[in-house]
Backbone bond lengths (Angstrom), bond angles and torsions (degrees), N, CA, C in turn:
res aa  C-N    CA-C-N  psi(-1)  N-CA   C-N-CA  omega(-1)  CA-C   N-CA-C  phi
1 T - - - 1.449 - - 1.536 111.28 -
2 A 1.316 116.47 162.17 1.454 121.59 179.83 1.527 110.02 -74.03
3 S 1.336 116.15 150.85 1.465 119.51 171.76 1.504 107.04 -155.61
4 F 1.336 112.46 161.09 1.479 117.13 177.65 1.533 110.90 -68.78
5 A 1.304 117.12 -14.55 1.467 119.60 175.20 1.491 110.65 -76.88
6 G 1.312 117.64 -10.36 1.474 120.65 177.70 1.546 108.63 -60.69
7 L 1.277 114.73 135.55 1.453 120.19 -174.58 1.525 113.37 -67.17
8 G 1.273 116.06 125.65 1.491 120.85 173.41 1.486 119.75 72.99
9 L 1.302 116.67 10.88 1.436 119.80 177.90 1.546 110.79 -97.16
10 S 1.317 114.82 135.32 1.470 118.60 175.12 1.525 108.67 -82.18
11 P 1.305 119.34 163.44 1.480 119.44 178.36 1.557 111.96 -54.83
12 D 1.335 117.88 -40.47 1.469 119.82 179.53 1.506 111.20 -64.92
13 E 1.325 118.31 -40.26 1.453 120.96 179.05 1.534 109.50 -68.50
14 T 1.345 115.06 -37.34 1.505 119.34 179.96 1.516 108.95 -66.00
15 F 1.315 118.64 -42.88 1.483 120.65 178.24 1.532 110.17 -64.88
16 A 1.336 117.67 -41.84 1.439 122.25 178.92 1.534 110.92 -58.90
17 E 1.273 115.57 -44.66 1.472 120.64 177.71 1.511 110.43 -65.04
18 A 1.339 115.79 -45.30 1.477 119.83 178.99 1.511 112.81 -63.20
19 L 1.319 117.08 -38.76 1.470 118.44 176.83 1.530 111.31 -65.16
20 S 1.274 118.41 -37.69 1.455 122.61 176.75 1.532 109.30 -61.22
21 E 1.335 114.63 -46.35 1.500 119.13 177.91 1.488 111.93 -66.35
22 L 1.322 118.04 -35.06 1.465 121.20 177.51 1.536 109.34 -62.87
23 E 1.343 117.77 -46.53 1.440 122.94 178.95 1.555 109.83 -58.00
24 S 1.303 115.23 -41.37 1.437 120.16 178.99 1.520 113.30 -64.17
25 E 1.362 114.87 -42.10 1.464 119.09 177.06 1.524 111.20 -68.67
26 L 1.324 118.80 -35.55 1.440 121.94 178.13 1.535 109.95 -62.80
27 S 1.312 114.73 -39.25 1.491 119.04 179.91 1.517 113.48 -65.73
28 K 1.319 116.19 -21.62 1.455 121.18 179.03 1.533 113.34 -81.34
29 I 1.316 116.64 -17.48 1.476 121.57 178.29 1.531 108.58 -80.46
30 P 1.306 118.07 123.39 1.505 119.92 -178.76 1.557 108.47 -56.55
31 D 1.362 112.67 143.51 1.472 119.21 179.28 1.491 114.37 -54.11
32 D 1.310 117.31 -35.12 1.489 121.06 178.87 1.518 111.69 -63.58
33 N 1.326 116.69 -28.47 1.484 121.78 -179.84 1.501 112.21 -88.91
34 K 1.300 119.08 -2.38 1.455 120.61 -179.94 1.537 110.67 -137.70
35 S 1.287 115.81 33.68 1.492 120.17 -174.40 1.528 110.43 -63.16
36 V 1.310 117.55 -41.89 1.502 120.58 -179.39 1.532 110.15 -63.70
37 F 1.317 115.38 -44.15 1.467 120.61 177.43 1.521 110.69 -58.04
38 L 1.320 115.97 -46.19 1.494 120.30 178.97 1.471 110.21 -64.14
39 E 1.310 118.57 -37.80 1.500 120.97 177.42 1.517 108.53 -63.66
40 A 1.298 118.36 -42.37 1.453 122.25 178.86 1.529 110.34 -62.52
41 M 1.329 117.29 -40.41 1.460 119.77 178.15 1.525 110.60 -62.78
42 R 1.321 115.31 -33.49 1.481 119.50 -180.00 1.523 111.95 -78.83
43 R 1.332 116.84 -47.22 1.454 122.12 -172.79 1.507 116.67 -83.51
44 C 1.335 115.78 -30.44 1.487 120.53 -177.22 1.508 112.45 -144.20
45 P 1.312 116.10 60.34 1.484 118.58 -177.81 1.488 114.10 -57.29
46 E 1.369 116.66 -26.28 1.466 118.46 177.88 1.528 112.01 -68.38
47 L 1.323 118.71 -16.93 1.471 120.42 176.60 1.542 111.75 -91.95
48 V 1.311 115.69 -14.87 1.502 119.57 -179.94 1.506 105.84 -112.73
49 N 1.264 115.81 50.76 1.508 120.44 -177.64 1.497 111.74 -90.88
50 T 1.277 116.05 -176.32 1.452 121.49 -176.83 1.543 111.96 -58.94
51 E 1.295 115.85 -43.59 1.506 118.93 -179.40 1.496 111.24 -61.74
52 H 1.349 116.66 -37.77 1.497 122.21 179.08 1.513 108.67 -63.26
53 K 1.366 116.63 -46.22 1.442 120.17 -179.04 1.485 113.44 -68.39
54 Q 1.341 115.85 -35.48 1.498 120.01 177.84 1.517 110.60 -61.61
55 A 1.314 118.10 -34.80 1.481 119.89 178.61 1.537 110.40 -60.47
56 F 1.269 118.12 -39.41 1.465 121.42 179.34 1.536 111.89 -72.25
57 I 1.291 114.83 -36.00 1.490 119.73 176.17 1.538 109.00 -64.12
58 W 1.342 114.84 -45.19 1.453 120.11 -179.60 1.525 110.18 -62.98
59 R 1.325 115.75 -46.89 1.480 121.26 -178.06 1.528 112.15 -59.12
60 E 1.327 116.12 -35.94 1.483 120.21 -179.45 1.517 112.19 -95.18
61 D 1.325 116.77 19.56 1.451 121.53 174.73 1.551 111.61 54.02
62 F 1.303 113.40 44.78 1.478 121.72 174.81 1.530 113.62 66.99
63 D 1.319 116.86 16.51 1.496 120.66 171.53 1.505 107.85 -84.70
64 S 1.290 116.90 99.84 1.490 122.19 -172.52 1.536 112.57 -62.66
65 K 1.301 118.72 -35.47 1.452 121.39 176.88 1.483 110.81 -62.73
66 L 1.326 116.74 -49.87 1.510 120.32 -179.41 1.520 108.43 -64.74
67 A 1.342 118.94 -38.79 1.439 122.04 -178.05 1.542 109.86 -63.47
68 A 1.348 116.03 -41.32 1.465 120.75 -179.84 1.550 109.11 -64.51
69 E 1.349 116.93 -43.62 1.442 119.79 -179.17 1.561 109.77 -64.68
70 R 1.321 116.77 -43.51 1.446 118.97 178.59 1.467 115.22 -64.82
71 L 1.349 117.39 -36.09 1.425 122.37 177.62 1.527 112.08 -63.99
72 V 1.323 114.62 -42.71 1.455 119.35 178.09 1.520 111.12 -65.94
73 K 1.367 116.57 -40.85 1.463 120.88 179.60 1.556 109.96 -67.36
74 Y 1.315 117.34 -36.35 1.451 120.43 177.75 1.543 110.11 -55.81
75 W 1.327 116.66 -48.71 1.472 118.47 -178.30 1.524 110.84 -69.75
76 E 1.299 117.98 -33.68 1.484 119.89 177.82 1.539 109.65 -63.09
77 R 1.337 117.69 -46.16 1.440 119.79 -178.89 1.539 112.07 -69.64
78 K 1.284 117.65 -36.41 1.421 120.76 178.24 1.541 110.41 -63.83
79 Y 1.342 114.69 -39.58 1.464 119.91 176.58 1.529 111.30 -62.73
80 E 1.329 116.15 -47.30 1.452 122.59 178.18 1.514 111.69 -57.10
81 L 1.314 116.82 -39.25 1.488 120.93 -173.27 1.542 111.02 -84.02
82 F 1.330 116.57 -42.24 1.449 120.29 -172.87 1.511 113.68 -100.74
83 G 1.331 119.43 -16.18 1.433 122.02 179.39 1.508 112.25 78.66
84 P 1.344 116.51 173.64 1.470 119.84 -172.69 1.550 112.49 -71.57
85 Q 1.300 118.63 -21.67 1.471 119.77 -179.86 1.536 112.59 -76.71
86 K 1.320 116.93 -36.45 1.462 118.75 -173.98 1.551 114.66 -110.11
87 C 1.288 115.95 -14.38 1.461 119.27 -178.45 1.521 113.81 -55.40
88 F 1.299 117.32 -36.94 1.443 122.70 -173.36 1.517 114.72 -98.30
89 L 1.326 114.71 9.67 1.453 119.82 177.09 1.533 110.17 -92.83
90 P 1.325 118.19 152.80 1.474 120.13 173.55 1.523 108.09 -63.63
91 M 1.308 115.05 154.41 1.473 120.49 179.41 1.544 107.00 -77.76
92 N 1.316 113.77 96.39 1.467 120.25 178.75 1.562 107.85 -148.39
93 Y 1.286 114.87 -166.72 1.445 119.31 -176.26 1.552 110.95 -57.21
94 E 1.313 119.05 -40.39 1.441 120.51 -178.72 1.524 112.34 -61.39
95 S 1.320 116.90 -34.65 1.442 118.43 -179.16 1.529 114.37 -80.72
96 I 1.339 117.28 -14.44 1.454 117.40 -176.20 1.538 112.66 -123.93
97 K 1.330 116.42 0.03 1.475 118.19 -175.35 1.534 114.32 -56.18
98 D 1.357 119.72 -28.93 1.441 123.46 178.26 1.531 111.19 -78.19
99 D 1.317 116.98 -9.52 1.451 121.41 -175.99 1.537 113.05 -116.94
100 L 1.309 115.83 21.22 1.482 119.61 -174.62 1.492 111.38 -61.96
101 I 1.340 118.25 -36.87 1.476 120.26 -178.99 1.560 107.18 -60.43
102 A 1.300 116.91 -47.78 1.472 121.17 178.95 1.501 110.34 -61.14
103 F 1.310 115.41 -40.90 1.442 119.90 -176.29 1.530 111.65 -65.07
104 F 1.342 116.46 -38.51 1.476 118.90 -174.45 1.542 113.40 -95.77
105 T 1.330 118.49 8.00 1.464 118.78 178.07 1.528 111.56 -74.37
106 G 1.357 114.55 -20.48 1.462 117.24 -176.92 1.538 112.81 85.53
107 F 1.300 117.12 11.97 1.462 122.88 178.66 1.523 109.18 -59.14
108 F 1.338 117.45 -44.10 1.454 122.32 -176.31 1.505 106.47 -141.53
109 V 1.296 116.79 118.73 1.457 118.70 -176.32 1.552 110.72 -132.73
110 L 1.284 115.12 152.74 1.428 123.26 173.93 1.507 105.93 -94.90
111 L 1.310 118.23 118.11 1.464 121.61 -178.29 1.509 108.65 -73.68
112 P 1.377 114.86 151.69 1.484 117.46 -176.43 1.502 113.42 -72.10
113 K 1.281 119.50 -20.50 1.518 121.80 179.94 1.507 106.93 -98.02
114 K 1.344 111.33 156.16 1.474 120.94 174.76 1.555 108.70 -106.98
115 D 1.302 113.66 164.51 1.488 117.07 175.34 1.508 109.38 -74.89
116 D 1.334 115.75 179.66 1.450 120.75 -177.25 1.516 114.91 -62.26
117 F 1.299 117.31 -14.25 1.459 122.58 179.66 1.514 112.88 -103.33
118 G 1.334 116.25 3.67 1.435 121.11 176.68 1.513 113.10 86.80
119 R 1.297 117.24 10.76 1.464 120.81 179.96 1.541 112.84 -87.22
120 A 1.292 114.78 149.64 1.464 122.29 177.73 1.510 110.59 -61.77
121 I 1.325 114.52 146.26 1.476 121.20 174.86 1.525 107.62 -117.41
122 F 1.320 117.38 127.51 1.421 121.19 177.63 1.510 110.05 -109.41
123 F 1.326 116.46 150.48 1.486 121.27 173.30 1.506 108.28 -126.25
124 C 1.286 115.47 130.79 1.482 121.34 179.65 1.512 107.94 -122.51
125 D 1.315 115.11 129.99 1.475 122.51 -179.90 1.565 108.12 -127.97
126 P 1.314 116.09 86.44 1.517 119.35 -176.32 1.535 113.31 -54.62
127 N 1.334 117.04 -23.90 1.436 118.16 -179.86 1.537 114.24 -68.33
128 R 1.357 114.73 -12.00 1.462 119.73 178.43 1.508 113.30 -84.03
129 H 1.323 118.80 -8.54 1.454 120.92 178.56 1.557 108.29 -79.12
130 D 1.283 113.99 121.01 1.467 119.89 176.35 1.504 106.81 -116.59
131 P 1.347 117.77 104.35 1.477 120.51 -178.44 1.505 114.12 -57.95
132 S 1.339 118.76 -20.63 1.441 118.41 179.29 1.534 111.77 -77.02
133 L 1.346 116.65 -15.43 1.464 121.44 179.53 1.535 112.30 -96.64
134 C 1.327 117.32 -38.61 1.440 120.72 -176.85 1.528 110.53 -156.12
135 S 1.299 114.62 151.52 1.466 120.77 -177.27 1.552 108.59 -76.90
136 L 1.319 111.41 164.02 1.499 118.07 175.22 1.538 109.62 -63.19
137 E 1.343 116.28 -36.38 1.481 119.94 177.92 1.537 110.82 -60.99
138 S 1.325 115.81 -40.31 1.434 120.77 178.43 1.528 110.29 -62.92
139 V 1.318 116.21 -43.13 1.459 120.45 176.75 1.527 111.83 -61.63
140 L 1.316 117.23 -44.40 1.419 121.66 177.96 1.546 113.21 -61.90
141 R 1.340 116.27 -35.50 1.456 118.39 175.63 1.555 109.84 -68.01
142 A 1.333 118.17 -38.69 1.434 121.49 176.79 1.544 110.66 -65.27
143 V 1.266 117.84 -38.94 1.477 121.90 175.85 1.500 110.36 -61.54
144 W 1.359 114.97 -47.30 1.489 118.03 179.10 1.525 110.21 -58.60
145 Y 1.309 117.21 -42.51 1.482 120.66 -179.72 1.576 109.90 -60.75
146 V 1.322 116.20 -46.66 1.459 119.10 -178.13 1.562 108.98 -62.89
147 M 1.280 118.56 -43.39 1.443 121.42 179.79 1.555 111.09 -65.04
148 E 1.308 117.24 -40.23 1.485 119.72 176.42 1.507 109.91 -61.58
149 A 1.333 115.48 -41.80 1.486 119.65 -179.87 1.525 111.11 -61.86
150 A 1.333 116.47 -39.94 1.468 121.87 178.12 1.519 109.94 -65.68
151 C 1.285 116.48 -40.03 1.491 119.53 -178.82 1.550 111.20 -67.44
152 E 1.305 118.66 -27.75 1.429 122.94 179.55 1.510 113.77 -80.38
153 E 1.330 116.23 -20.70 1.460 119.94 176.36 1.518 111.49 -73.91
154 E 1.310 115.37 143.57 1.446 118.39 176.03 1.524 109.04 -76.24
155 S 1.333 114.93 140.10 1.448 118.02 179.22 1.497 109.66 -98.44
């Protein structure tokens, strides 16, 4: 797999090589095992763009096989949590409007400050979850939204 330790490759070249390897690894996964990912590619290609794929490559330290597996699992989990109507929408008001109570309980928040390395800081207070106000699934969708928002911010 590609890595920055590779001799003479710039970061752009390294990502280009890793993206090519990722596509190769994705092609090895049977379609039945990546049906939600394929549906995302069809219904919302703007969400499954190069930047999206690079995040998985980066997370798996340029191991394209692991990145492909994680990318497919990401879409499976998103589908399980958001369902077919919202899974393929961008993370915005439309995708979370039914979960606003969970979102505003303060159960899981992105703090306004970053750590010394520019990374997002989250705060979770489980005592703020009131099952009479919102379901655990609603809370999980709100957490997903907050984490997606943090990933989209530049560090």
